[in-house]
CHARMM-style PDB file with segment names, atoms N, HN, CA, C and O in Angstrom:
ATOM      1  N   MET     1      32.257  -8.345   2.999  1.00  0.00      PROA
ATOM      2  CA  MET     1      32.165  -7.674   1.909  1.00  0.00      PROA
ATOM      3  C   MET     1      32.524  -6.968   1.931  1.00  0.00      PROA
ATOM      4  O   MET     1      32.111  -6.643   0.818  1.00  0.00      PROA
ATOM      5  N   SER     2      33.463  -5.583   2.430  1.00  0.00      PROA
ATOM      6  HN  SER     2      33.798  -5.847   3.335  1.00  0.00      PROA
ATOM      7  CA  SER     2      34.111  -4.482   2.414  1.00  0.00      PROA
ATOM      8  C   SER     2      35.268  -4.491   0.639  1.00  0.00      PROA
ATOM      9  O   SER     2      35.477  -3.588  -0.171  1.00  0.00      PROA
ATOM     10  N   ASN     3      35.922  -6.467   0.703  1.00  0.00      PROA
ATOM     11  HN  ASN     3      35.752  -7.201   1.362  1.00  0.00      PROA
ATOM     12  CA  ASN     3      37.176  -5.582  -0.541  1.00  0.00      PROA
ATOM     13  C   ASN     3      35.688  -5.665  -2.071  1.00  0.00      PROA
ATOM     14  O   ASN     3      35.822  -5.300  -3.239  1.00  0.00      PROA
ATOM     15  N   GLN     4      34.667  -6.160  -1.522  1.00  0.00      PROA
ATOM     16  HN  GLN     4      34.557  -6.457  -0.573  1.00  0.00      PROA
ATOM     17  CA  GLN     4      33.534  -6.096  -2.775  1.00  0.00      PROA
ATOM     18  C   GLN     4      33.327  -5.020  -3.201  1.00  0.00      PROA
ATOM     19  O   GLN     4      33.318  -4.417  -4.274  1.00  0.00      PROA
ATOM     20  N   CYS     5      33.067  -4.785  -1.619  1.00  0.00      PROA
ATOM     21  HN  CYS     5      33.075  -5.275  -0.747  1.00  0.00      PROA
ATOM     22  CA  CYS     5      32.709  -2.559  -1.955  1.00  0.00      PROA
ATOM     23  C   CYS     5      34.104  -1.330  -2.903  1.00  0.00      PROA
ATOM     24  O   CYS     5      34.072  -0.249  -3.490  1.00  0.00      PROA
ATOM     25  N   GLU     6      34.920  -2.139  -2.618  1.00  0.00      PROA
ATOM     26  HN  GLU     6      34.946  -3.018  -2.141  1.00  0.00      PROA
ATOM     27  CA  GLU     6      36.807  -1.414  -2.214  1.00  0.00      PROA
ATOM     28  C   GLU     6      36.411  -1.702  -4.910  1.00  0.00      PROA
ATOM     29  O   GLU     6      36.311  -0.838  -5.781  1.00  0.00      PROA
ATOM     30  N   ASN     7      36.360  -3.080  -4.988  1.00  0.00      PROA
ATOM     31  HN  ASN     7      36.441  -3.782  -4.281  1.00  0.00      PROA
ATOM     32  CA  ASN     7      36.246  -2.326  -6.022  1.00  0.00      PROA
ATOM     33  C   ASN     7      34.287  -2.177  -7.181  1.00  0.00      PROA
ATOM     34  O   ASN     7      34.147  -2.501  -8.361  1.00  0.00      PROA
ATOM     35  N   CYS     8      33.169  -1.597  -6.226  1.00  0.00      PROA
ATOM     36  HN  CYS     8      33.283  -1.333  -5.268  1.00  0.00      PROA
ATOM     37  CA  CYS     8      31.911  -1.411  -6.748  1.00  0.00      PROA
ATOM     38  C   CYS     8      32.138   0.457  -7.314  1.00  0.00      PROA
ATOM     39  O   CYS     8      32.479   1.588  -6.966  1.00  0.00      PROA
ATOM     40  N   ALA     9      31.781  -0.151  -8.098  1.00  0.00      PROA
ATOM     41  HN  ALA     9      31.505  -1.069  -8.381  1.00  0.00      PROA
ATOM     42  CA  ALA     9      30.949   1.540  -8.861  1.00  0.00      PROA
ATOM     43  C   ALA     9      30.468   2.546  -8.352  1.00  0.00      PROA
ATOM     44  O   ALA     9      30.654   3.686  -8.778  1.00  0.00      PROA
ATOM     45  N   HSD    10      29.156   1.962  -6.466  1.00  0.00      PROA
ATOM     46  HN  HSD    10      29.005   1.036  -6.120  1.00  0.00      PROA
ATOM     47  CA  HSD    10      29.227   2.851  -6.732  1.00  0.00      PROA
ATOM     48  C   HSD    10      29.973   3.228  -5.163  1.00  0.00      PROA
ATOM     49  O   HSD    10      28.995   3.618  -4.525  1.00  0.00      PROA
ATOM     50  N   TYR    11      30.598   3.272  -4.676  1.00  0.00      PROA
ATOM     51  HN  TYR    11      31.392   2.955  -5.194  1.00  0.00      PROA
ATOM     52  CA  TYR    11      31.975   2.997  -3.365  1.00  0.00      PROA
ATOM     53  C   TYR    11      32.391   4.670  -3.687  1.00  0.00      PROA
ATOM     54  O   TYR    11      32.304   5.010  -4.867  1.00  0.00      PROA
ATOM     55  N   GLU    12      32.656   5.290  -3.087  1.00  0.00      PROA
ATOM     56  HN  GLU    12      32.727   5.015  -2.129  1.00  0.00      PROA
ATOM     57  CA  GLU    12      32.694   6.918  -3.444  1.00  0.00      PROA
ATOM     58  C   GLU    12      33.256   7.089  -2.272  1.00  0.00      PROA
ATOM     59  O   GLU    12      33.014   6.459  -1.243  1.00  0.00      PROA
ATOM     60  N   TYR    13      34.403   8.393  -2.511  1.00  0.00      PROA
ATOM     61  HN  TYR    13      34.599   8.904  -3.348  1.00  0.00      PROA
ATOM     62  CA  TYR    13      35.017   9.144  -1.235  1.00  0.00      PROA
ATOM     63  C   TYR    13      34.385  10.461  -0.949  1.00  0.00      PROA
ATOM     64  O   TYR    13      34.195  11.188  -1.924  1.00  0.00      PROA
ATOM     65  N   ASP    14      34.136  10.758  -0.131  1.00  0.00      PROA
ATOM     66  HN  ASP    14      34.290  10.168   0.661  1.00  0.00      PROA
ATOM     67  CA  ASP    14      33.278  11.749   0.083  1.00  0.00      PROA
ATOM     68  C   ASP    14      34.991  12.898   1.266  1.00  0.00      PROA
ATOM     69  O   ASP    14      35.450  12.727   2.396  1.00  0.00      PROA
ATOM     70  N   GLU    15      35.394  14.147  -0.123  1.00  0.00      PROA
ATOM     71  HN  GLU    15      35.022  14.285  -1.041  1.00  0.00      PROA
ATOM     72  CA  GLU    15      36.119  14.608   0.900  1.00  0.00      PROA
ATOM     73  C   GLU    15      36.134  15.451   1.660  1.00  0.00      PROA
ATOM     74  O   GLU    15      37.194  15.922   2.071  1.00  0.00      PROA
ATOM     75  N   GLU    16      34.553  16.012   2.184  1.00  0.00      PROA
ATOM     76  HN  GLU    16      33.691  15.629   1.850  1.00  0.00      PROA
ATOM     77  CA  GLU    16      34.369  16.169   3.806  1.00  0.00      PROA
ATOM     78  C   GLU    16      34.339  15.965   4.573  1.00  0.00      PROA
ATOM     79  O   GLU    16      34.763  16.640   5.511  1.00  0.00      PROA
ATOM     80  N   TYR    17      33.421  14.111   4.665  1.00  0.00      PROA
ATOM     81  HN  TYR    17      33.076  13.563   3.903  1.00  0.00      PROA
ATOM     82  CA  TYR    17      33.804  13.187   5.191  1.00  0.00      PROA
ATOM     83  C   TYR    17      35.239  12.510   5.445  1.00  0.00      PROA
ATOM     84  O   TYR    17      35.833  12.152   6.462  1.00  0.00      PROA
ATOM     85  N   GLU    18      35.495  12.495   4.246  1.00  0.00      PROA
ATOM     86  HN  GLU    18      35.013  12.786   3.420  1.00  0.00      PROA
ATOM     87  CA  GLU    18      36.926  11.952   4.173  1.00  0.00      PROA
ATOM     88  C   GLU    18      37.092  10.894   4.337  1.00  0.00      PROA
ATOM     89  O   GLU    18      38.018  10.279   4.866  1.00  0.00      PROA
ATOM     90  N   GLU    19      35.593  10.403   3.589  1.00  0.00      PROA
ATOM     91  HN  GLU    19      34.842  10.903   3.160  1.00  0.00      PROA
ATOM     92  CA  GLU    19      35.551   8.547   4.385  1.00  0.00      PROA
ATOM     93  C   GLU    19      34.702   8.287   3.011  1.00  0.00      PROA
ATOM     94  O   GLU    19      33.933   8.964   2.330  1.00  0.00      PROA
ATOM     95  N   TYR    20      35.230   6.969   2.951  1.00  0.00      PROA
ATOM     96  HN  TYR    20      35.855   6.418   3.505  1.00  0.00      PROA
ATOM     97  CA  TYR    20      34.358   6.260   1.531  1.00  0.00      PROA
ATOM     98  C   TYR    20      33.279   6.591   1.661  1.00  0.00      PROA
ATOM     99  O   TYR    20      33.063   7.639   2.270  1.00  0.00      PROA
ATOM    100  N   TYR    21      32.030   5.698   1.052  1.00  0.00      PROA
ATOM    101  HN  TYR    21      32.205   4.847   0.557  1.00  0.00      PROA
ATOM    102  CA  TYR    21      31.104   5.191   1.280  1.00  0.00      PROA
ATOM    103  C   TYR    21      30.139   5.031   0.290  1.00  0.00      PROA
ATOM    104  O   TYR    21      30.497   5.509  -0.786  1.00  0.00      PROA
ATOM    105  N   CYS    22      28.675   4.350   0.293  1.00  0.00      PROA
ATOM    106  HN  CYS    22      28.384   3.962   1.168  1.00  0.00      PROA
ATOM    107  CA  CYS    22      28.449   3.316  -1.313  1.00  0.00      PROA
ATOM    108  C   CYS    22      27.327   4.480  -0.558  1.00  0.00      PROA
ATOM    109  O   CYS    22      26.987   4.725   0.600  1.00  0.00      PROA
ATOM    110  N   ARG    23      26.853   5.228  -2.456  1.00  0.00      PROA
ATOM    111  HN  ARG    23      27.128   5.029  -3.396  1.00  0.00      PROA
ATOM    112  CA  ARG    23      26.480   5.650  -2.608  1.00  0.00      PROA
ATOM    113  C   ARG    23      24.435   5.002  -3.321  1.00  0.00      PROA
ATOM    114  O   ARG    23      23.370   5.618  -3.269  1.00  0.00      PROA
ATOM    115  N   VAL    24      24.683   3.913  -3.752  1.00  0.00      PROA
ATOM    116  HN  VAL    24      25.548   3.413  -3.794  1.00  0.00      PROA
ATOM    117  CA  VAL    24      23.610   3.488  -3.716  1.00  0.00      PROA
ATOM    118  C   VAL    24      22.985   4.261  -2.732  1.00  0.00      PROA
ATOM    119  O   VAL    24      23.606   4.882  -1.870  1.00  0.00      PROA
ATOM    120  N   ASN    25      21.336   4.227  -2.885  1.00  0.00      PROA
ATOM    121  HN  ASN    25      20.832   3.723  -3.586  1.00  0.00      PROA
ATOM    122  CA  ASN    25      19.877   5.173  -2.322  1.00  0.00      PROA
ATOM    123  C   ASN    25      18.605   4.417  -2.565  1.00  0.00      PROA
ATOM    124  O   ASN    25      17.795   4.438  -3.492  1.00  0.00      PROA
ATOM    125  N   LEU    26      18.746   3.180  -0.504  1.00  0.00      PROA
ATOM    126  HN  LEU    26      19.404   3.163   0.249  1.00  0.00      PROA
ATOM    127  CA  LEU    26      17.905   2.866  -0.661  1.00  0.00      PROA
ATOM    128  C   LEU    26      17.033   3.387   0.566  1.00  0.00      PROA
ATOM    129  O   LEU    26      17.529   3.978   1.524  1.00  0.00      PROA
ATOM    130  N   ASP    27      15.000   2.959   0.362  1.00  0.00      PROA
ATOM    131  HN  ASP    27      14.597   2.479  -0.417  1.00  0.00      PROA
ATOM    132  CA  ASP    27      14.014   3.142   1.218  1.00  0.00      PROA
ATOM    133  C   ASP    27      14.900   1.949   2.584  1.00  0.00      PROA
ATOM    134  O   ASP    27      15.654   0.976   2.587  1.00  0.00      PROA
ATOM    135  N   GLU    28      14.209   2.808   3.541  1.00  0.00      PROA
ATOM    136  HN  GLU    28      13.597   3.599   3.539  1.00  0.00      PROA
ATOM    137  CA  GLU    28      13.859   1.829   4.502  1.00  0.00      PROA
ATOM    138  C   GLU    28      13.532   0.592   4.402  1.00  0.00      PROA
ATOM    139  O   GLU    28      14.136  -0.122   5.203  1.00  0.00      PROA
ATOM    140  N   ASP    29      12.447  -0.200   3.390  1.00  0.00      PROA
ATOM    141  HN  ASP    29      11.956   0.380   2.739  1.00  0.00      PROA
ATOM    142  CA  ASP    29      12.630  -1.388   3.345  1.00  0.00      PROA
ATOM    143  C   ASP    29      13.548  -1.767   2.893  1.00  0.00      PROA
ATOM    144  O   ASP    29      14.210  -2.587   3.529  1.00  0.00      PROA
ATOM    145  N   GLU    30      13.954  -1.352   1.671  1.00  0.00      PROA
ATOM    146  HN  GLU    30      13.416  -0.685   1.155  1.00  0.00      PROA
ATOM    147  CA  GLU    30      14.995  -2.089   1.373  1.00  0.00      PROA
ATOM    148  C   GLU    30      16.480  -1.864   2.376  1.00  0.00      PROA
ATOM    149  O   GLU    30      17.556  -2.453   2.270  1.00  0.00      PROA
ATOM    150  N   TYR    31      16.214  -1.175   3.006  1.00  0.00      PROA
ATOM    151  HN  TYR    31      15.340  -0.697   3.092  1.00  0.00      PROA
ATOM    152  CA  TYR    31      17.826  -1.407   4.088  1.00  0.00      PROA
ATOM    153  C   TYR    31      17.716  -2.377   4.758  1.00  0.00      PROA
ATOM    154  O   TYR    31      18.461  -3.356   4.714  1.00  0.00      PROA
ATOM    155  N   TYR    32      16.598  -2.200   5.592  1.00  0.00      PROA
ATOM    156  HN  TYR    32      15.992  -1.406   5.627  1.00  0.00      PROA
ATOM    157  CA  TYR    32      15.639  -4.167   6.134  1.00  0.00      PROA
ATOM    158  C   TYR    32      16.469  -4.688   5.237  1.00  0.00      PROA
ATOM    159  O   TYR    32      17.682  -4.882   5.158  1.00  0.00      PROA
ATOM    160  N   ARG    33      15.216  -4.930   4.360  1.00  0.00      PROA
ATOM    161  HN  ARG    33      14.231  -4.773   4.424  1.00  0.00      PROA
ATOM    162  CA  ARG    33      15.737  -6.788   3.583  1.00  0.00      PROA
ATOM    163  C   ARG    33      17.526  -6.607   3.245  1.00  0.00      PROA
ATOM    164  O   ARG    33      18.328  -7.521   3.437  1.00  0.00      PROA
ATOM    165  N   PHE    34      17.812  -5.543   2.834  1.00  0.00      PROA
ATOM    166  HN  PHE    34      17.160  -4.801   2.679  1.00  0.00      PROA
ATOM    167  CA  PHE    34      19.720  -5.495   3.050  1.00  0.00      PROA
ATOM    168  C   PHE    34      20.002  -5.757   3.785  1.00  0.00      PROA
ATOM    169  O   PHE    34      20.149  -6.963   3.586  1.00  0.00      PROA
ATOM    170  N   MET    35      20.478  -5.437   5.431  1.00  0.00      PROA
ATOM    171  HN  MET    35      20.359  -4.457   5.592  1.00  0.00      PROA
ATOM    172  CA  MET    35      21.144  -5.596   6.444  1.00  0.00      PROA
ATOM    173  C   MET    35      19.784  -7.213   6.648  1.00  0.00      PROA
ATOM    174  O   MET    35      19.378  -7.216   5.486  1.00  0.00      PROA
ATOM    175  N   ALA    36      19.400  -7.779   6.987  1.00  0.00      PROA
ATOM    176  HN  ALA    36      19.729  -7.777   7.932  1.00  0.00      PROA
ATOM    177  CA  ALA    36      18.745  -8.590   7.469  1.00  0.00      PROA
ATOM    178  C   ALA    36      19.387  -9.622   6.330  1.00  0.00      PROA
ATOM    179  O   ALA    36      19.725 -10.663   6.893  1.00  0.00      PROA
ATOM    180  N   SER    37      19.515  -9.635   5.651  1.00  0.00      PROA
ATOM    181  HN  SER    37      19.240  -8.790   5.194  1.00  0.00      PROA
ATOM    182  CA  SER    37      19.633 -10.422   4.514  1.00  0.00      PROA
ATOM    183  C   SER    37      21.544 -11.772   4.812  1.00  0.00      PROA
ATOM    184  O   SER    37      22.575 -11.099   4.821  1.00  0.00      PROA
ATOM    185  N   ARG    38      21.675 -12.697   4.923  1.00  0.00      PROA
ATOM    186  HN  ARG    38      20.837 -13.244   4.917  1.00  0.00      PROA
ATOM    187  CA  ARG    38      23.297 -13.179   4.930  1.00  0.00      PROA
ATOM    188  C   ARG    38      23.438 -13.372   3.694  1.00  0.00      PROA
ATOM    189  O   ARG    38      23.546 -14.577   3.470  1.00  0.00      PROA
ATOM    190  N   GLN    39      23.514 -12.427   2.312  1.00  0.00      PROA
ATOM    191  HN  GLN    39      23.426 -11.448   2.494  1.00  0.00      PROA
ATOM    192  CA  GLN    39      23.673 -12.805   0.868  1.00  0.00      PROA
ATOM    193  C   GLN    39      25.649 -12.706   1.880  1.00  0.00      PROA
ATOM    194  O   GLN    39      26.217 -12.252   2.873  1.00  0.00      PROA
ATOM    195  N   GLU    40      25.830 -13.417   0.782  1.00  0.00      PROA
ATOM    196  HN  GLU    40      25.368 -13.785  -0.025  1.00  0.00      PROA
ATOM    197  CA  GLU    40      27.772 -13.148   0.919  1.00  0.00      PROA
ATOM    198  C   GLU    40      27.676 -11.801  -0.361  1.00  0.00      PROA
ATOM    199  O   GLU    40      28.112 -10.659  -0.221  1.00  0.00      PROA
ATOM    200  N   THR    41      27.334 -12.077  -0.954  1.00  0.00      PROA
ATOM    201  HN  THR    41      26.980 -13.005  -1.068  1.00  0.00      PROA
ATOM    202  CA  THR    41      27.792 -11.215  -1.780  1.00  0.00      PROA
ATOM    203  C   THR    41      26.250  -9.669  -1.992  1.00  0.00      PROA
ATOM    204  O   THR    41      25.071  -9.855  -1.692  1.00  0.00      PROA
ATOM    205  N   CYS    42      26.664  -8.718  -2.397  1.00  0.00      PROA
ATOM    206  HN  CYS    42      27.622  -8.567  -2.642  1.00  0.00      PROA
ATOM    207  CA  CYS    42      25.835  -7.251  -2.596  1.00  0.00      PROA
ATOM    208  C   CYS    42      24.799  -7.722  -3.888  1.00  0.00      PROA
ATOM    209  O   CYS    42      24.909  -8.663  -4.675  1.00  0.00      PROA
ATOM    210  N   PRO    43      24.109  -7.025  -3.806  1.00  0.00      PROA
ATOM    211  CA  PRO    43      23.347  -6.952  -4.762  1.00  0.00      PROA
ATOM    212  C   PRO    43      22.760  -5.722  -6.259  1.00  0.00      PROA
ATOM    213  O   PRO    43      21.989  -5.437  -7.177  1.00  0.00      PROA
ATOM    214  N   TYR    44      24.026  -5.417  -5.359  1.00  0.00      PROA
ATOM    215  HN  TYR    44      24.652  -5.648  -4.614  1.00  0.00      PROA
ATOM    216  CA  TYR    44      23.606  -3.515  -5.530  1.00  0.00      PROA
ATOM    217  C   TYR    44      25.191  -3.582  -6.645  1.00  0.00      PROA
ATOM    218  O   TYR    44      25.234  -2.904  -7.671  1.00  0.00      PROA
ATOM    219  N   PHE    45      26.309  -4.441  -6.240  1.00  0.00      PROA
ATOM    220  HN  PHE    45      26.274  -4.991  -5.406  1.00  0.00      PROA
ATOM    221  CA  PHE    45      27.503  -4.635  -6.891  1.00  0.00      PROA
ATOM    222  C   PHE    45      27.205  -3.941  -7.949  1.00  0.00      PROA
ATOM    223  O   PHE    45      26.089  -3.448  -8.113  1.00  0.00      PROA
ATOM    224  N   ARG    46      28.334  -3.810  -8.921  1.00  0.00      PROA
ATOM    225  HN  ARG    46      29.241  -4.211  -8.787  1.00  0.00      PROA
ATOM    226  CA  ARG    46      28.569  -3.461 -10.519  1.00  0.00      PROA
ATOM    227  C   ARG    46      30.098  -2.848 -10.621  1.00  0.00      PROA
ATOM    228  O   ARG    46      30.281  -1.665 -10.334  1.00  0.00      PROA
ATOM    229  N   ASN    47      31.181  -3.685 -11.035  1.00  0.00      PROA
ATOM    230  HN  ASN    47      31.033  -4.647 -11.268  1.00  0.00      PROA
ATOM    231  CA  ASN    47      31.974  -3.491 -11.447  1.00  0.00      PROA
ATOM    232  C   ASN    47      32.866  -2.164 -11.854  1.00  0.00      PROA
ATOM    233  O   ASN    47      33.234  -1.723 -12.943  1.00  0.00      PROA
ATOM    234  N   GLY    48      33.032  -1.764 -10.613  1.00  0.00      PROA
ATOM    235  HN  GLY    48      32.733  -2.122  -9.728  1.00  0.00      PROA
ATOM    236  CA  GLY    48      33.806   0.082 -11.605  1.00  0.00      PROA
ATOM    237  C   GLY    48      35.408  -0.125 -11.973  1.00  0.00      PROA
ATOM    238  O   GLY    48      36.194   0.792 -12.209  1.00  0.00      PROA
ATOM    239  N   ASP    49      35.758  -1.751 -11.966  1.00  0.00      PROA
ATOM    240  HN  ASP    49      35.120  -2.497 -11.774  1.00  0.00      PROA
ATOM    241  CA  ASP    49      36.846  -1.401 -12.776  1.00  0.00      PROA
ATOM    242  C   ASP    49      36.687  -0.627 -14.699  1.00  0.00      PROA
ATOM    243  O   ASP    49      35.661  -1.150 -15.136  1.00  0.00      PROA
ATOM    244  N   GLU    50      37.102   0.024 -15.473  1.00  0.00      PROA
ATOM    245  HN  GLU    50      37.935   0.449 -15.118  1.00  0.00      PROA
ATOM    246  CA  GLU    50      36.600   0.742 -16.366  1.00  0.00      PROA
ATOM    247  C   GLU    50      37.076  -0.313 -17.580  1.00  0.00      PROA
ATOM    248  O   GLU    50      36.406  -0.761 -18.510  1.00  0.00      PROA
ATOM    249  N   TYR    51      38.821  -0.598 -17.142  1.00  0.00      PROA
ATOM    250  HN  TYR    51      39.365  -0.233 -16.386  1.00  0.00      PROA
ATOM    251  CA  TYR    51      39.149  -1.910 -18.224  1.00  0.00      PROA
ATOM    252  C   TYR    51      38.489  -3.393 -17.688  1.00  0.00      PROA
ATOM    253  O   TYR    51      39.324  -4.268 -17.913  1.00  0.00      PROA
ATOM    254  N   ALA    52      37.962  -3.636 -17.416  1.00  0.00      PROA
ATOM    255  HN  ALA    52      37.283  -2.925 -17.234  1.00  0.00      PROA
ATOM    256  CA  ALA    52      36.824  -4.679 -17.216  1.00  0.00      PROA
ATOM    257  C   ALA    52      36.894  -5.489 -19.301  1.00  0.00      PROA
ATOM    258  O   ALA    52      37.211  -6.430 -20.029  1.00  0.00      PROA
ATOM    259  N   VAL    53      36.401  -4.352 -19.210  1.00  0.00      PROA
ATOM    260  HN  VAL    53      36.144  -3.588 -18.618  1.00  0.00      PROA
ATOM    261  CA  VAL    53      36.759  -4.755 -20.629  1.00  0.00      PROA
ATOM    262  C   VAL    53      37.190  -4.890 -21.541  1.00  0.00      PROA
ATOM    263  O   VAL    53      36.563  -5.546 -22.373  1.00  0.00      PROA
ATOM    264  N   VAL    54      37.859  -4.610 -21.714  1.00  0.00      PROA
ATOM    265  HN  VAL    54      38.369  -4.078 -21.038  1.00  0.00      PROA
ATOM    266  CA  VAL    54      39.373  -4.488 -22.906  1.00  0.00      PROA
ATOM    267  C   VAL    54      39.613  -5.331 -22.482  1.00  0.00      PROA
ATOM    268  O   VAL    54      40.017  -6.169 -23.289  1.00  0.00      PROA
ATOM    269  N   ARG    55      39.571  -5.812 -20.909  1.00  0.00      PROA
ATOM    270  HN  ARG    55      39.243  -5.132 -20.254  1.00  0.00      PROA
ATOM    271  CA  ARG    55      40.291  -6.961 -20.894  1.00  0.00      PROA
ATOM    272  C   ARG    55      39.900  -8.099 -21.570  1.00  0.00      PROA
ATOM    273  O   ARG    55      40.638  -8.633 -22.398  1.00  0.00      PROA
ATOM    274  N   HSD    56      38.939  -8.465 -21.323  1.00  0.00      PROA
ATOM    275  HN  HSD    56      38.340  -8.031 -20.651  1.00  0.00      PROA
ATOM    276  CA  HSD    56      37.938  -9.528 -21.631  1.00  0.00      PROA
ATOM    277  C   HSD    56      38.429  -9.470 -23.481  1.00  0.00      PROA
ATOM    278  O   HSD    56      39.257 -10.211 -24.010  1.00  0.00      PROA
ATOM    279  N   GLN    57      37.705  -8.476 -24.093  1.00  0.00      PROA
ATOM    280  HN  GLN    57      37.031  -7.875 -23.663  1.00  0.00      PROA
ATOM    281  CA  GLN    57      38.322  -8.732 -25.564  1.00  0.00      PROA
ATOM    282  C   GLN    57      39.469  -8.910 -26.113  1.00  0.00      PROA
ATOM    283  O   GLN    57      39.632  -9.716 -27.029  1.00  0.00      PROA
ATOM    284  N   MET    58      40.897  -7.798 -25.365  1.00  0.00      PROA
ATOM    285  HN  MET    58      40.765  -7.143 -24.621  1.00  0.00      PROA
ATOM    286  CA  MET    58      42.222  -8.876 -25.137  1.00  0.00      PROA
ATOM    287  C   MET    58      42.434 -10.482 -25.261  1.00  0.00      PROA
ATOM    288  OT1 MET    58      43.535 -10.980 -25.027  1.00  0.00      PROA
TER     289      MET     58
END
């Protein structure tokens, strides 16, 4: 899933810790369900490519 994270709009760089992180705010139950699931794709993924719509229209 890491390749998917690199293209996600929720994946941001934290300059203080000098690392990337997912900014989706999950409560304990949501986090448990997310970690326990065997899904291959992240249900919170949102394409961070700002030009995807433009390429689609061309």
